[in-house]
C-alpha positions in Angstrom: 38.7 156.3 205.1 39.7 153.1 203.3 36.1 152.0 202.8 35.1 155.4 201.6 37.9 155.4 199.0 36.9 152.0 197.6 33.3 153.2 197.2 34.4 156.2 195.3 36.7 154.1 193.0 33.9 151.7 192.2 31.5 154.5 191.3 34.2 156.0 189.1 34.8 152.6 187.3 31.1 152.1 186.7 30.8 155.5 185.3 33.8 154.9 183.0 32.4 151.6 181.7 29.0 153.0 180.9 30.6 155.8 178.9 33.1 153.7 177.1 30.9 150.7 176.0 27.7 152.4 175.2 26.3 150.4 172.2 22.9 151.9 171.7 24.2 155.3 170.8 23.5 156.5 167.2 23.7 160.0 165.9 20.5 161.7 165.0 19.6 161.7 161.2 17.1 163.8 159.5 14.6 162.0 157.1 15.8 162.3 153.5 13.7 164.1 150.9 15.2 162.5 147.6 12.2 160.7 145.9 14.5 158.3 144.0 16.5 157.1 147.1 14.2 154.4 148.4 13.2 153.2 144.9 16.8 152.9 143.8 18.0 151.1 146.9 15.1 148.6 146.7 15.9 147.9 143.0 19.6 147.6 143.6 19.0 145.1 146.4 16.8 142.8 144.3 17.6 139.3 143.2 20.2 138.9 140.4 19.0 138.8 136.7 18.8 135.3 135.2 16.0 134.9 132.7 17.2 131.5 131.6 16.8 130.0 135.1 13.6 131.8 135.6 12.1 130.3 132.4 13.2 126.8 133.4 11.7 127.1 136.9 8.5 128.5 135.6 8.1 125.8 132.9 8.7 123.0 135.5 5.9 124.4 137.5 3.6 124.7 134.5 4.5 121.2 133.2 5.3 119.2 136.3 5.3 115.8 134.4 7.7 117.1 131.6 11.4 117.0 131.4 12.8 120.5 130.6 16.1 120.8 128.7 17.7 124.2 128.0 19.9 125.0 125.0 20.9 128.3 123.3 21.2 129.3 119.7 25.0 129.2 120.1 25.0 125.4 120.8 25.6 124.7 117.1 22.4 122.7 116.9 20.3 124.6 114.4 17.1 123.1 115.7 14.5 124.9 113.6 16.4 123.9 110.5 16.4 120.2 111.2 14.4 118.5 108.4 13.9 115.3 110.4 11.4 116.9 112.7 8.0 118.5 112.0 7.5 121.8 113.8 4.5 124.1 113.9 3.5 127.1 116.1 1.2 126.2 119.0 -0.5 129.5 119.2 0.3 131.8 116.2 -1.6 134.8 117.7 0.8 134.8 120.6 4.0 134.6 118.5 6.3 137.6 118.8 8.5 137.8 115.8 10.7 140.4 114.0 10.3 140.4 110.3 13.1 140.6 107.7 12.7 140.9 104.0 14.8 138.6 101.9 15.0 139.6 98.2 15.4 137.0 95.5 17.5 137.1 92.4 16.0 139.0 89.4 15.3 135.7 87.7 13.1 134.6 90.6 11.6 138.0 91.2 9.5 137.6 88.1 7.4 135.2 90.1 7.9 136.6 93.6 10.1 139.5 94.7 11.3 137.9 97.9 10.0 136.6 101.1 9.4 137.6 104.7 11.3 135.7 107.4 10.0 135.7 111.0 12.8 135.9 113.6 11.3 134.5 116.8 11.4 136.8 119.9 8.8 134.6 121.8 7.0 131.5 120.7 6.0 128.0 121.5 6.0 125.2 118.9 4.8 121.6 118.8 7.5 119.2 117.6 7.1 115.7 116.2 10.1 113.4 115.8 10.4 109.7 115.5 7.6 108.4 117.8 7.8 111.3 120.3 6.0 114.6 120.8 7.8 117.6 122.2 7.0 121.2 123.1 9.5 123.9 122.2 9.7 127.4 123.7 11.9 130.1 122.3 12.5 133.4 124.1 15.0 136.2 123.3 16.2 138.7 125.9 19.0 141.3 126.1 22.2 140.4 127.8 25.4 142.5 127.9 25.9 144.1 124.5 23.9 141.6 122.7 20.9 139.2 122.9 20.5 135.6 124.1 18.0 133.3 122.3 17.1 130.6 124.9 15.4 127.4 123.8 13.5 125.1 126.2 12.6 121.6 124.8 10.0 119.7 126.8 8.9 116.1 126.7 6.4 114.4 128.9 8.5 111.7 130.6 12.3 111.2 130.9 14.7 113.5 129.0 16.4 110.8 127.0 14.2 111.4 123.9 15.0 115.1 124.2 18.7 114.5 124.2 18.4 112.0 121.3 16.6 114.6 119.2 19.1 117.3 120.0 21.9 114.9 119.1 20.3 114.1 115.8 19.7 117.8 115.0 23.3 118.7 116.0 24.7 115.9 113.8 22.6 117.1 110.8 23.7 120.7 111.4 27.4 119.8 111.4 27.2 117.6 108.2 27.7 119.0 104.7 24.6 118.8 102.5 25.7 119.8 99.0 28.0 122.5 100.5 31.6 123.4 100.8 33.1 124.8 104.0 34.8 128.2 103.5 37.0 129.9 106.0 37.0 133.7 105.9 36.9 136.5 108.4 37.8 134.1 111.2 34.9 131.7 110.8 33.8 128.7 108.9 30.6 129.0 106.8 28.8 126.5 104.6 28.4 127.6 101.0 26.0 125.9 98.6 26.9 128.1 95.7 30.6 127.2 95.7 29.5 123.5 95.7 27.4 124.2 92.7 30.4 125.8 91.0 32.7 122.9 91.5 30.0 120.5 90.2 30.5 122.2 86.8 34.1 121.2 86.7 35.0 118.1 84.5 38.4 116.6 83.9 37.4 116.5 80.2 37.4 120.3 80.2 40.9 120.4 81.8 43.0 120.7 78.6 46.2 119.2 79.8 48.2 116.2 78.7 46.4 113.1 79.7 49.4 111.5 81.4 49.8 114.7 83.5 46.1 114.6 84.6 46.2 110.8 85.3 49.3 111.2 87.5 47.8 113.9 89.5 44.5 112.2 90.0 46.2 108.9 90.9 48.4 110.7 93.4 45.3 112.3 95.1 43.0 109.3 95.0 45.8 107.0 96.0 46.5 109.0 99.1 43.0 108.4 100.5 43.3 104.7 99.6 46.7 104.2 101.3 46.0 104.6 105.0 47.0 101.0 105.8 50.2 101.4 103.7 51.2 104.6 105.5 50.6 103.0 108.9 52.6 99.8 107.9 55.5 102.0 107.1 55.2 103.9 110.4 54.8 107.3 108.7 52.1 109.9 109.2 49.1 109.5 106.8 49.3 113.0 105.4 50.3 114.7 102.1 50.9 118.1 100.7 50.6 119.1 97.0 51.6 122.3 95.4 50.2 123.4 92.0 52.4 126.1 90.6 52.8 128.1 87.4 51.8 131.4 85.8 48.2 132.5 86.0 45.6 131.2 83.5 47.1 127.7 82.9 44.5 125.5 84.6 45.3 125.5 88.3 41.9 126.7 89.3 39.8 124.4 87.0 42.0 121.5 88.1 41.5 122.3 91.7 37.7 122.5 91.2 37.8 119.1 89.5 39.8 117.7 92.5 37.4 119.1 95.0 34.4 117.7 93.1 36.0 114.3 92.9 37.0 114.3 96.6 33.5 115.5 97.6 31.9 112.6 95.6 34.0 110.1 97.6 33.0 111.7 100.9 36.4 113.4 101.5 35.1 116.9 102.4 36.8 119.8 100.6 37.6 122.7 103.0 38.5 126.0 101.3 40.5 128.8 103.0 39.9 132.2 101.5 42.0 134.2 104.0 43.7 133.8 107.4 43.2 137.5 108.2 40.6 138.1 110.9 39.7 139.9 114.1 41.5 137.2 116.2 44.8 137.4 114.2 46.3 135.1 111.6 47.8 132.6 114.1 44.5 132.0 115.8 42.8 131.7 112.4 45.3 129.0 111.4 44.7 127.1 114.6 41.0 127.3 113.9 41.4 126.0 110.4 43.6 123.1 111.3 41.4 122.2 114.2 38.4 121.9 111.8 40.4 120.0 109.3 41.5 117.4 111.9 37.9 117.1 112.9 36.8 116.4 109.3 39.5 114.0 108.3 39.9 112.3 105.9 39.5 115.6 103.9 41.3 118.0 101.6 42.3 121.4 102.8 42.6 123.9 99.9 45.0 126.9 100.3 44.8 129.0 97.2 47.6 131.5 96.6 50.0 130.2 99.2 52.4 133.0 98.7 49.7 135.5 99.8 48.4 133.4 102.7 51.8 132.6 104.2 54.1 135.5 105.2 57.2 136.1 107.4 55.0 136.8 110.4 52.8 133.7 110.3 55.1 131.2 108.6 56.5 129.6 111.7 53.1 129.1 113.3 51.8 127.6 110.0 54.6 125.1 109.8 54.0 124.1 113.4 50.3 123.4 112.5 51.4 121.5 109.4 53.9 119.1 111.1 53.7 119.9 114.8 52.7 117.6 117.7 49.0 117.3 116.8 48.1 114.5 114.4 47.1 115.4 110.9 46.3 111.8 109.8 44.0 111.8 106.8 44.7 115.4 105.8 45.6 116.3 102.2 46.7 119.9 101.9 46.6 121.3 98.4 48.2 124.7 97.8 48.5 126.8 94.7 50.9 129.6 93.8 51.7 131.7 90.7 55.2 132.2 92.1 56.9 129.1 93.5 60.2 131.0 93.8 58.5 133.4 96.4 57.7 130.5 98.8 60.1 130.0 101.6 62.3 126.8 101.1 61.1 125.7 104.6 57.6 125.5 103.1 58.2 124.3 99.5 61.5 122.5 99.9 60.9 120.0 102.7 59.3 116.8 101.4 57.4 116.0 104.6 55.4 119.2 104.1 54.6 119.5 100.4 56.0 116.3 98.8 54.3 116.7 95.4 54.7 119.6 93.0 52.8 119.9 89.7 53.9 122.6 87.3 51.2 124.4 85.2 53.3 126.1 82.7 52.3 127.8 79.5 50.9 125.2 77.1 53.3 123.7 74.5 52.4 123.0 70.9 50.7 119.7 71.7 48.6 121.3 74.4 47.6 124.3 72.3 46.5 121.8 69.6 44.5 119.9 72.2 42.8 123.2 73.2 42.0 124.2 69.7 40.5 120.8 68.9 38.5 121.1 72.2 36.8 124.3 70.7 36.5 122.6 67.3 34.4 119.8 68.9 32.3 122.3 70.9 31.5 124.3 67.7 31.0 121.3 65.4 27.2 121.5 65.7 27.1 125.2 64.8 26.5 125.2 61.0 27.3 129.0 60.7 30.9 128.5 61.9 33.6 126.8 59.8 36.5 125.3 61.8 38.7 123.2 59.5 41.7 121.3 60.7 43.9 123.8 59.0 42.7 126.5 61.4 43.8 124.3 64.3 47.4 124.4 62.9 47.2 128.1 62.3 46.1 128.7 65.9 48.9 126.6 67.3 51.5 128.5 65.2 50.2 131.9 66.2 49.8 131.4 70.0 53.3 130.6 71.2 53.7 131.6 74.9 50.0 132.0 75.3 48.5 130.8 78.5 45.3 128.7 78.5 43.5 131.9 79.7 44.7 133.8 76.7 43.7 131.0 74.4 40.2 131.0 75.9 40.0 134.7 75.6 40.8 134.5 71.9 37.9 132.0 71.2 35.3 133.6 73.6 35.9 137.1 72.3 35.7 136.0 68.7 32.3 134.3 69.3 31.0 137.4 71.2 32.0 139.6 68.3 30.2 137.4 65.8 27.1 137.2 68.0 26.9 141.0 68.1 27.0 141.4 64.3 23.7 141.8 62.5 22.9 140.7 59.0 24.3 138.0 56.7 27.6 139.7 55.9 29.5 138.4 58.9 33.2 137.8 58.5 34.4 134.2 58.6 35.1 132.8 62.1 38.7 132.2 61.1 39.2 135.8 60.2 37.8 137.1 63.5 39.7 134.5 65.5 43.1 135.4 64.0 42.4 139.1 64.5 41.7 138.5 68.2 44.9 136.4 68.5 46.9 139.3 67.0 45.4 141.7 69.4 46.2 139.5 72.4 49.7 138.9 71.0 50.2 142.7 71.1 49.1 142.8 74.7 51.3 140.0 75.6 54.3 141.6 74.0 53.6 144.8 75.8 53.6 143.0 79.2 49.9 143.3 79.8 49.4 139.6 80.5 46.4 138.8 82.7 44.0 136.0 83.0 40.5 136.7 81.8 38.9 134.1 84.0 38.7 134.3 87.8 42.0 133.2 89.3 40.5 132.1 92.6 37.9 129.5 93.2 35.7 131.6 95.5 35.8 134.6 93.2 33.6 132.6 90.8 31.0 131.7 93.4 27.7 133.5 93.6 26.9 135.2 96.9 24.7 133.3 99.3 21.1 133.2 98.4 21.2 135.3 95.2 19.9 132.6 93.0 18.0 129.3 92.8 19.7 126.2 94.2 18.9 122.6 93.6 16.9 122.7 96.8 14.9 125.8 96.0 15.4 129.3 97.3 18.3 130.1 99.5 17.9 132.8 102.1 20.8 135.3 102.0 22.1 136.1 105.5 20.0 133.3 106.9 21.2 130.4 104.7 23.2 128.8 107.4 20.7 129.7 110.2 17.7 127.8 111.4 14.4 127.9 109.5 11.1 126.0 109.6 7.9 126.2 107.6 4.4 126.5 109.1 2.7 123.7 107.3 -0.8 124.5 108.4 -1.8 120.9 108.8 -3.9 119.4 111.6 -1.5 116.7 112.8 2.1 117.6 112.5 3.3 114.0 112.8 1.1 112.6 110.1 2.9 109.4 109.2 5.2 109.4 112.2 6.9 107.4 113.5 9.4 107.3 110.6 10.6 109.9 108.2 9.0 113.2 107.2 6.0 112.8 104.9 7.1 113.1 101.3 4.5 115.6 100.3 5.7 117.9 103.0 9.4 117.8 102.2 9.2 120.8 99.9 7.7 122.9 102.6 10.6 121.9 104.9 13.5 122.7 102.6 12.1 125.3 100.4 10.2 125.5 97.1 11.6 123.4 94.3 12.4 125.2 91.0 9.4 125.2 88.7 6.7 125.0 91.4 4.1 127.7 91.5 4.4 130.4 94.2 1.4 132.1 95.8 2.1 135.8 96.5 -0.4 135.6 99.3 1.7 133.1 101.1 -0.8 130.3 101.2 1.3 127.8 99.4 4.6 129.4 100.3 4.1 129.2 104.1 5.9 131.2 106.7 9.6 130.9 107.5 10.9 131.1 111.1 14.4 131.5 112.3 15.8 131.7 115.8 
């Protein structure tokens, strides 16, 4: 009986094990009928998407003896715009570009209405720089909500020459070339037109007392010459200046003259138009001061301080001004029409803005200086009589006039005379005194306003809307890369060395006065990435 029981128990255990640990069991499944299923699963199981790596791997296979260096258009290099290298398409028929039309100003449109710019989607270019030859590939592909422009720079041999070329191009891109840096909408941009505007400023045209101008210029120039003195006294090499006073009394023209003078001495002027941006005022301030510290020694211009600095951002601004980070070599110049509106923490602490220059309404001596300034300008015009007695009359009639009102009196008088026909024009003195009386009436009625732009940037011409000293500027692309298809056999020509002189105009644009071919033969093609 015992043996029979053990046999029954073993059979029961074996049966239990087979049932419990069955691993080849799977429920039956009918074959699906959805035509998309297999296609979708196959695609979703594919390798991940990385065109940049794919391009590098492919180029290394195609050019096994070449170094391949990748960089993107966001690397702040501006490669196609680097004038030290000669660049031309390898195979123009295989270029894929997207065209954009760039209109020129009406003054230029008499010769040519504008130009077509090729934005590269795919292309290969031969590059000559120094004693080296390179091959450049540019491809553009979608990524996320935007596009990526990937550059591949190839050189037969080690990659050291490639890195040297990119370093040279990046250094050129980040230098100022007859430009002023403007901060607006949360970003820095280079502006050639504002640079042209400040070149027109001249201290001889700033009608202020000579001792006032000399003191201000000495203060500013002396700061940049006093680095060793500041360090010997163990104090930070920084300074703040406020120009204040009612509008129309010379703050803007003086500021332009200061910026011109500093630029000529290689102390870059940086102009802040607004701190308001998508990233908030505090982040904008941090971005502004970071750039200023990078550019020192330089001058940072903050026009209309009372508008730029408010209760919400003041604390952060003061922290940037005199916080832990070094501001050595930084000269901050602010202007305001209302010094009383500035917080004492900003205007009253010497370590922040230690110099204040008042631009009040001109006194009798200054009004006389201004009248004589116009007397000298009009001396060569035989149709206008401007005796010394008229200077005295102007001074007597213009008490409490700002310089802007004085300028309006003279300019409007000349405009009236220019618009009159015939020989029976009234004397200049009569028209001038009539305009002064009209302006006096406005002033007495509280309608005071400056006739000239009260901000530096308001007088600047939009990018690309006119000729520059270097030829045409391309609006919207003026800070972007651009090259010119020279159509020559050997792109290096006189390399190694600099760019051939006869090709320089093709690289930076057509010089004013040179003929333009509407067919594009002499004008070439422009490429941007």
